[in-house]
C-alpha positions in Angstrom: 1.2 146.5 41.5 1.8 144.1 44.4 2.1 145.9 47.7 3.9 143.0 49.3 5.7 141.9 46.1 9.0 141.4 47.8 7.5 138.3 49.5 6.5 136.7 46.1 8.6 134.1 44.4 9.3 135.8 41.1 9.9 132.6 39.1 9.5 134.4 35.8 11.6 137.5 36.7 8.9 140.0 35.8 8.5 141.9 39.1 10.2 145.3 39.1 11.0 147.7 42.0 9.7 151.1 41.1 12.8 152.8 42.6 15.8 151.8 44.6 14.2 153.0 47.8 11.1 150.9 47.5 11.2 148.1 50.1 8.1 146.0 49.6 6.1 146.9 46.5 6.8 145.4 43.1 5.1 146.0 39.8 4.7 144.3 36.4 5.0 146.7 33.5 3.3 146.3 30.1 3.6 148.3 26.9 0.4 146.9 25.2 -2.6 144.7 25.8 -1.2 141.8 23.9 1.5 141.3 26.6 -1.2 141.0 29.2 -3.2 138.5 27.2 0.0 136.5 26.5 0.9 136.4 30.2 -2.6 135.7 31.5 -1.8 132.4 33.3 1.4 133.8 34.8 -0.4 136.9 36.0 -3.1 134.8 37.6 -0.5 132.7 39.4 1.2 135.8 40.8 -2.2 137.2 41.9 -3.1 133.9 43.6 0.3 133.8 45.3 -0.2 137.4 46.5 -3.6 136.4 47.9 -2.0 133.5 49.8 0.7 135.8 51.2 -2.1 138.1 52.5 -4.1 135.2 53.9 -1.0 133.8 55.7 -0.6 137.3 57.3 3.0 137.5 56.1 4.7 140.9 56.7 7.6 142.6 54.9 10.6 143.1 57.1 11.2 146.8 56.5 14.4 148.6 57.2 14.3 150.6 60.4 14.8 154.3 60.0 17.9 154.0 62.1 19.4 151.6 59.5 19.7 154.5 57.0 23.1 156.2 56.9 23.0 159.9 57.8 24.9 161.9 55.2 28.1 163.5 56.4 26.8 167.0 55.5 23.7 166.5 57.7 25.9 165.0 60.5 28.2 168.0 60.3 25.2 170.4 60.7 24.0 168.3 63.7 27.5 168.8 65.3 27.4 172.5 64.5 23.8 173.0 65.7 22.8 170.5 68.3 19.2 171.9 68.3 18.9 170.7 64.7 19.6 167.2 65.7 17.0 167.4 68.5 14.5 168.8 66.0 15.3 166.1 63.5 14.9 163.3 66.1 11.5 164.7 67.0 10.3 164.1 63.4 8.4 161.0 62.6 10.5 158.1 61.2 9.0 158.6 57.8 10.0 162.2 57.7 13.5 161.4 58.9 13.9 158.8 56.2 12.6 161.1 53.5 15.2 163.8 54.5 18.0 161.3 54.7 17.2 159.9 51.2 16.8 163.4 49.8 20.0 164.7 51.3 22.0 161.6 50.2 20.8 161.8 46.6 23.2 164.3 45.0 26.7 163.2 44.0 28.4 166.5 44.8 28.9 167.4 48.5 28.2 171.0 47.6 24.7 170.1 46.5 24.1 168.0 49.6 25.2 170.9 51.8 22.9 173.3 50.1 20.0 171.0 50.5 20.6 170.6 54.2 20.9 174.4 54.5 17.7 175.0 52.5 15.6 172.5 54.5 17.1 173.3 57.9 14.2 175.6 58.9 11.6 173.1 57.8 13.2 170.6 60.2 13.1 173.1 63.0 9.4 173.7 62.2 8.7 169.9 62.5 7.8 169.7 58.9 8.6 167.0 56.3 9.7 167.4 52.7 6.1 167.4 51.5 4.4 169.5 54.2 
């Protein structure tokens, strides 16, 4: 796992994002030890490059929490209950992002609406998804 893997030059195309929402981290996946042995020189090159990135003090340019699109169902609830919007904006940026991603996940609007309704009280309480 490379915590600033997005800054590495992936010449061999082996770095993988864990999920679509990961911004910086990248990983290399193996299925057996022979793969690691066969890629030893490549892996060392990636590790040395990661060390150089760290020594240079390079930082990943993360998306701001305001760059995430608020799902329509959540926005509708904000319009309906202005206090919910106030409570949501009082949350930390990480908690806001987690809710936005969680509420945006389902394909059906009905499911998105039910998630917003279910977690509404948690937002009022100033809690995140994992609190």
